C-alpha positions as CSV (number, residue, x, y, z in Angstrom):
1,M,106.7,99.0,65.4
2,L,108.6,100.0,68.6
3,N,111.8,98.4,67.4
4,I,112.3,96.2,70.5
5,K,113.3,92.5,70.7
6,Y,111.0,91.4,73.5
7,P,107.4,92.5,74.2
8,I,108.2,93.9,77.6
9,I,107.8,97.6,78.5
10,Q,109.2,99.1,81.7
11,A,106.5,101.2,83.5
12,P,107.3,104.9,84.0
13,V,107.5,104.8,87.8
14,G,108.1,108.4,88.8
15,G,111.4,109.1,90.5
16,I,112.4,105.4,90.2
17,A,112.5,105.1,86.4
18,T,116.0,106.6,86.1
19,P,117.9,107.0,82.8
20,E,120.1,104.2,84.1
21,L,117.1,101.8,84.5
22,A,115.5,102.8,81.2
23,A,118.8,102.3,79.4
24,A,119.4,98.9,81.0
25,V,115.9,97.7,80.0
26,S,116.3,99.0,76.4
27,N,119.8,97.6,76.1
28,S,118.4,94.2,77.1
29,G,115.7,94.2,74.4
30,G,112.8,95.7,76.2
31,L,111.5,99.2,76.0
32,G,112.7,101.5,78.8
33,G,110.7,104.5,79.9
34,L,111.3,107.9,81.4
35,A,108.7,109.5,83.7
36,L,108.8,113.2,82.6
37,S,105.4,114.3,84.0
38,W,106.9,116.6,86.6
39,S,110.0,117.6,84.7
40,S,110.9,121.0,83.5
41,P,112.3,121.2,80.0
42,E,115.8,121.4,81.5
43,D,115.2,118.4,83.8
44,A,113.9,116.4,80.9
45,E,116.9,117.3,78.7
46,H,119.3,116.1,81.5
47,K,117.5,112.7,81.8
48,I,117.2,112.2,78.0
49,L,120.8,113.1,77.4
50,K,121.9,110.8,80.2
51,F,119.9,108.0,78.6
52,K,121.5,108.7,75.2
53,S,124.9,108.4,76.8
54,L,124.1,104.9,78.0
55,S,122.0,103.5,75.1
56,T,121.3,103.9,71.4
57,K,118.1,101.9,71.7
58,P,114.5,103.2,71.7
59,V,113.1,104.8,74.8
60,Y,109.7,106.4,75.5
61,A,108.7,109.4,77.6
62,N,105.5,109.2,79.8
63,F,103.4,112.2,80.7
64,V,100.6,112.1,83.3
65,L,97.9,114.4,82.0
66,N,96.7,115.4,85.5
67,F,99.7,117.7,85.3
68,E,100.8,120.0,82.5
69,P,103.3,118.3,80.2
70,R,105.8,121.2,80.3
71,A,108.7,119.1,78.8
72,L,106.8,117.6,75.9
73,K,108.2,119.8,73.2
74,R,111.7,119.6,74.4
75,T,111.5,115.9,74.7
76,L,110.5,115.7,71.0
77,E,113.3,118.1,70.0
78,L,115.8,115.8,71.7
79,G,114.7,112.9,69.5
80,V,112.5,110.8,71.7
81,K,110.3,108.9,69.2
82,I,107.8,107.3,71.5
83,I,105.4,109.4,73.7
84,Q,103.0,107.8,76.1
85,F,100.2,109.4,78.1
86,S,98.2,108.3,81.1
87,W,95.6,109.9,83.4
88,G,93.9,111.8,80.6
89,M,93.7,112.2,76.9
90,P,96.1,114.3,74.8
91,T,94.7,117.3,73.1
92,D,94.6,117.7,69.3
93,S,97.5,120.2,69.6
94,M,99.6,117.6,71.5
95,I,98.8,115.0,68.9
96,D,99.7,117.3,66.0
97,L,103.0,118.3,67.7
98,I,104.0,114.6,68.2
99,K,103.1,113.7,64.7
100,S,105.1,116.6,63.3
101,Y,108.2,114.9,64.9
102,N,107.2,111.5,63.4
103,A,107.0,110.1,66.9
104,K,104.7,107.2,68.0
105,I,101.8,107.8,70.5
106,G,100.7,105.4,73.3
107,I,97.7,106.1,75.5
108,Q,96.8,104.3,78.7
109,V,93.2,103.1,79.0
110,T,91.1,101.4,81.6
111,S,87.7,100.7,80.1
112,K,85.9,100.1,76.8
113,Q,84.8,103.8,76.9
114,S,88.3,105.1,77.4
115,A,89.5,102.9,74.7
116,V,86.9,104.3,72.3
117,K,88.0,107.8,73.2
118,A,91.6,107.0,72.8
119,M,91.2,105.3,69.4
120,A,89.6,108.4,68.1
121,L,92.9,110.2,68.6
122,R,94.8,107.8,66.3
123,P,97.3,106.3,68.7
124,D,99.9,103.8,67.6
125,Y,99.4,101.6,70.6
126,L,97.3,101.3,73.8
127,V,98.3,100.4,77.4
128,C,95.5,98.6,79.2
129,Q,95.8,98.9,83.0
130,G,94.1,96.8,85.6
131,V,93.6,97.4,89.3
132,E,96.4,95.0,90.1
133,A,98.9,97.7,89.2
134,G,101.2,99.3,91.7
135,G,101.6,103.1,91.9
136,H,98.8,105.5,90.9
137,V,96.0,103.3,89.6
138,Q,93.8,104.8,86.9
139,A,92.0,101.5,86.6
140,S,88.8,100.3,88.2
141,K,88.6,96.7,86.9
142,S,90.7,93.6,86.9
143,L,93.2,93.4,84.1
144,D,91.7,90.2,82.6
145,K,88.3,91.8,82.4
146,V,89.2,95.2,81.0
147,L,91.7,93.7,78.5
148,S,88.9,91.8,76.8
149,E,87.0,95.1,76.5
150,V,89.9,97.0,75.1
151,L,90.9,94.4,72.6
152,E,87.4,94.4,71.3
153,V,87.7,98.1,70.6
154,A,91.2,98.0,69.2
155,T,90.5,94.9,67.1
156,D,93.6,94.1,65.1
157,E,94.2,97.8,64.2
158,I,96.8,98.6,66.9
159,P,98.7,96.7,69.5
160,V,97.5,96.6,73.1
161,F,99.9,96.1,76.0
162,A,98.6,94.6,79.3
163,S,99.6,96.3,82.6
164,G,99.0,95.5,86.2
165,G,100.3,92.7,88.4
166,I,102.8,91.3,85.9
167,S,106.3,90.1,86.7
168,T,106.9,86.7,85.3
169,G,107.1,84.7,82.1
170,K,104.0,82.9,83.1
171,H,102.1,86.2,83.2
172,L,103.6,87.2,79.8
173,N,102.4,83.9,78.3
174,H,98.9,84.4,79.8
175,Y,98.4,87.9,78.4
176,L,99.8,87.1,75.0
177,N,97.4,84.2,74.8
178,L,94.5,86.6,75.7
179,G,95.5,88.8,72.7
180,A,97.8,91.4,74.1
181,S,100.9,92.3,72.1
182,G,103.1,92.6,75.1
183,V,103.2,93.6,78.8
184,V,104.1,96.5,81.0
185,M,106.0,95.8,84.2
186,G,106.6,98.3,87.0
187,T,107.1,96.6,90.4
188,R,109.5,94.0,88.9
189,F,111.8,96.7,87.6
190,V,111.5,98.7,90.8
191,V,113.3,95.7,92.4
192,S,116.2,95.9,90.0
193,Q,119.8,96.9,90.6
194,E,119.5,99.9,88.2
195,S,116.3,101.2,89.8
196,G,116.3,104.5,91.5
197,A,114.4,103.1,94.5
198,H,115.9,103.2,98.0
199,Q,117.5,100.0,99.1
200,I,115.1,99.6,102.0
201,Y,112.2,100.0,99.6
202,K,113.6,97.3,97.3
203,E,114.1,94.9,100.2
204,T,110.6,95.6,101.5
205,L,109.1,94.5,98.2
206,V,111.3,91.4,98.1
207,N,109.8,90.4,101.5
208,S,106.2,91.3,100.6
209,K,103.2,89.3,99.4
210,T,100.1,90.3,97.5
211,D,98.1,90.7,100.8
212,D,100.7,93.3,101.9
213,T,99.4,95.6,99.2
214,V,96.4,97.8,99.4
215,L,94.5,100.0,96.9
216,T,93.9,103.3,98.8
217,V,93.8,107.1,98.7
218,C,96.0,107.3,101.8
219,M,99.1,108.7,100.2
220,N,97.6,111.5,98.2
221,K,99.3,114.6,99.2
222,D,99.8,116.7,96.0
223,W,97.7,114.3,93.9
224,D,94.4,114.2,95.6
225,N,92.2,112.5,92.9
226,A,94.3,109.4,92.6
227,A,94.0,106.0,94.2
228,H,97.2,104.0,94.5
229,R,98.4,100.6,95.4
230,I,101.1,100.6,98.1
231,I,102.6,98.3,100.8
232,R,100.7,98.6,104.0
233,N,103.0,100.5,106.4
234,S,103.0,102.4,109.7
235,T,101.5,105.5,108.0
236,F,98.7,103.5,106.4
237,N,98.0,101.6,109.5
238,Q,97.8,104.8,111.6
239,W,95.5,106.4,109.1
240,E,93.3,103.4,108.9
241,S,93.1,103.1,112.7
242,H,91.7,106.7,112.7
243,G,88.9,105.7,110.4
244,C,90.6,106.7,107.2
245,A,90.4,110.4,108.1
246,I,89.9,113.1,105.5
247,V,92.6,115.5,104.5
248,G,93.1,118.0,107.3
249,N,92.2,115.4,110.0
250,R,94.8,112.7,109.2
251,P,97.0,111.7,112.1
252,G,100.5,113.1,111.8
253,E,99.6,115.0,108.6
254,H,102.5,117.4,108.9
255,D,105.1,115.1,110.3
256,V,108.4,115.4,108.4
257,L,109.6,111.8,107.7
258,G,112.8,112.7,106.0
259,K,114.5,114.7,103.2
260,N,115.0,114.3,99.5
261,P,118.4,114.6,97.9
262,T,118.0,118.4,97.5
263,G,117.3,118.8,101.2
264,K,113.5,119.3,100.8
265,D,111.3,117.9,103.6
266,I,109.2,114.8,102.8
267,E,106.0,114.9,104.8
268,R,103.8,112.0,105.8
269,Y,101.2,111.1,103.1
270,S,103.4,112.6,100.3
271,F,102.9,110.6,97.1
272,S,106.7,110.6,96.3
273,A,108.3,107.2,96.7
274,P,111.7,107.1,98.5
275,T,114.6,107.2,96.0
276,A,118.1,106.0,96.6
277,H,119.4,109.1,98.3
278,V,116.4,109.9,100.4
279,S,117.0,110.0,104.2
280,G,114.7,109.4,107.1
281,E,111.9,107.0,108.0
282,I,111.8,105.0,104.7
283,E,109.3,102.4,106.0
284,A,106.7,105.1,106.7
285,M,106.9,106.7,103.2
286,T,105.0,105.7,100.1
287,L,106.1,102.2,98.9
288,Y,104.3,101.5,95.7
289,A,103.8,97.9,94.7
290,G,101.6,95.8,92.4
291,T,100.0,92.5,93.3
292,S,102.8,90.7,91.4
293,V,105.1,91.5,94.3
294,R,104.3,88.0,95.5
295,D,106.5,86.6,92.6
296,I,109.5,88.9,93.3
297,N,112.1,87.3,95.5
298,S,115.4,88.9,94.6
299,I,117.1,92.1,93.4
300,K,118.6,91.5,90.0
301,S,119.9,93.5,87.1
302,A,117.3,94.6,84.5
303,G,119.1,92.4,82.0
304,E,118.8,89.3,84.2
305,I,115.2,90.0,84.9
306,I,114.3,90.2,81.2
307,K,116.4,87.1,80.5
308,D,114.6,85.2,83.2
309,I,111.1,86.3,82.1
310,W,111.8,85.3,78.5
311,K,113.2,81.9,79.6
312,D,110.1,81.3,81.7
313,Y,107.8,82.4,78.9
314,Q,109.4,80.0,76.5
315,E,108.9,77.1,79.0
316,F,105.2,78.0,79.5
317,K,104.7,78.5,75.8
318,S,105.9,75.0,75.1
């Protein structure tokens, strides 16, 4: 249905999921993704055209519906044929617009109830997220538990992709055996050569284990209703030592940790992860990571990652 060789989708990690990463994943047989939630139509056009200059393979665009999807129409006009939503349900007008361009629709769900709601919107596939995921975590249950609920709702009508704490062929084998049609991987592709993540961020993940991650609301500046899984760092430890203070009373709340590539200040507790050209105290910024970080020990190309995952999968399958 998605016209991909391997049942592996790259998660739309905001700021990190560059066109270069998406193209590398798609060119290697997976499905690359672009995070366009905060993009203007012009920004989305730039990213999509960059992807198209690097790949003729399928790509999807993700929109977080806690924010207005300003670039949705332009994304469809530019020929993106797969649209995925998270953190909300698309409206009827969004669905009609997407269908008018003959594009596929994916919706992220996290419970039986949200799956029922999503199925009523006639999606082409579902993404089932568990609390093991890195980044902004919509889920409230473990992936194994919620996947069984969602599969029951979806039956055999549409494919369901498992998401959260997945980075190996062993994980892929496990979730395919449970009934998923494929998997979504975020942290594994953050730690890739093509990723837009800062090098210190990548190296931190390589040297981290599951216990180094924490599901928290610490880094919520500009997205205050979202929990997220991050690497425990100096900002988190300082906040926790002050009793997990509320907004307005957090220690160092207005500290400037660095600057983004355009020269804009990055304040402590900002939800933006450090990208390649960010400067400043990278360690103290938001370093998203899922529980699968324990299985990530090297920085490889996206192509090598997919090759390794598929090789491991075949061994576990046999």
